[in-house]
C-alpha positions as CSV (number, residue, x, y, z in Angstrom):
1,X,4.0,-9.2,5.7
2,X,1.6,-8.7,2.8
3,X,1.5,-10.4,-0.6
4,X,1.3,-8.3,-3.7
5,X,2.2,-8.7,-7.4
6,X,4.7,-6.6,-9.3
7,X,3.3,-5.0,-12.5
8,X,4.7,-8.0,-14.5
9,X,2.8,-10.4,-12.3
10,X,5.7,-11.6,-10.2
11,X,4.6,-12.2,-6.6
12,X,6.3,-10.2,-3.9
13,X,5.9,-10.3,-0.2
14,X,6.7,-7.0,1.6
15,X,6.8,-5.8,5.2
16,X,3.6,-3.8,5.6
17,X,5.3,-1.8,8.4
18,X,7.8,-0.4,6.0
19,X,5.2,1.2,3.7
20,X,5.6,5.0,3.8
21,X,3.3,6.1,1.0
22,X,1.4,4.9,-2.1
23,X,1.6,6.9,-5.3
24,X,-0.8,6.6,-8.3
25,X,0.8,7.5,-11.6
26,X,-1.6,5.7,-13.0
27,X,0.2,2.6,-11.7
28,X,0.3,2.1,-8.0
29,X,3.8,2.6,-6.6
30,X,4.5,1.4,-3.1
31,X,7.2,3.6,-1.5
32,X,9.0,2.0,1.5
33,X,10.8,3.7,4.3
34,X,14.0,2.0,3.0
35,X,13.8,4.1,-0.2
36,X,12.7,1.2,-2.4
37,X,9.9,1.6,-4.8
38,X,7.7,-1.2,-6.0
39,X,5.2,-0.9,-8.9
40,X,2.4,-3.3,-8.2
41,X,-0.6,-4.5,-10.1
42,X,-3.0,-4.1,-7.2
43,X,-5.2,-1.0,-6.8
44,X,-4.7,1.5,-3.9
45,X,-7.7,0.0,-2.2
46,X,-6.4,-3.5,-2.5
47,X,-3.0,-2.5,-1.0
48,X,-4.7,-0.7,1.8
49,X,-7.0,-3.6,2.5
50,X,-4.0,-6.0,2.6
51,X,-2.3,-3.7,5.1
52,X,-5.5,-3.5,7.2
53,X,-5.9,-7.2,7.1
54,X,-2.3,-7.7,8.2
55,X,-2.6,-5.2,11.0
56,X,-5.7,-6.9,12.3
57,X,-4.0,-10.3,12.1
58,X,-1.4,-9.1,14.6
59,X,-3.9,-7.3,16.8
60,X,-3.6,-3.7,15.6
61,X,-7.1,-2.1,15.4
62,X,-6.2,0.4,12.7
63,X,-3.4,1.2,10.2
64,X,-0.6,3.5,11.2
65,X,-1.6,7.2,10.9
66,X,1.2,7.9,8.4
67,X,-0.2,5.3,6.1
68,X,-3.7,6.8,6.3
69,X,-2.4,10.3,5.6
70,X,-0.2,9.2,2.8
71,X,-3.0,7.3,1.1
72,X,-5.3,10.3,1.4
73,X,-2.7,12.6,-0.2
74,X,-1.5,10.2,-2.9
75,X,-4.7,8.6,-4.0
76,X,-5.5,10.9,-7.0
77,X,-7.7,8.4,-8.9
78,X,-10.7,8.5,-6.5
79,X,-13.3,11.2,-6.8
80,X,-15.2,12.6,-3.8
81,X,-18.6,11.8,-5.2
């Protein structure tokens, strides 16, 4: 489980294993495998770090491949240098 904040500041705890994709529209939208969508105040990098920290806390050495691929495809706010 990871702790995030909805765009209105309300705290929310979600199951990190259910994150399918992150969209940047410019808000960050967390899309879950259940079909739910959550607009959060954290940046893409903050959500990714929360997932990585959670995965490490349960003994997973790296985030699931689908999360890495989704973030790479959906993170339109970062330039390549």
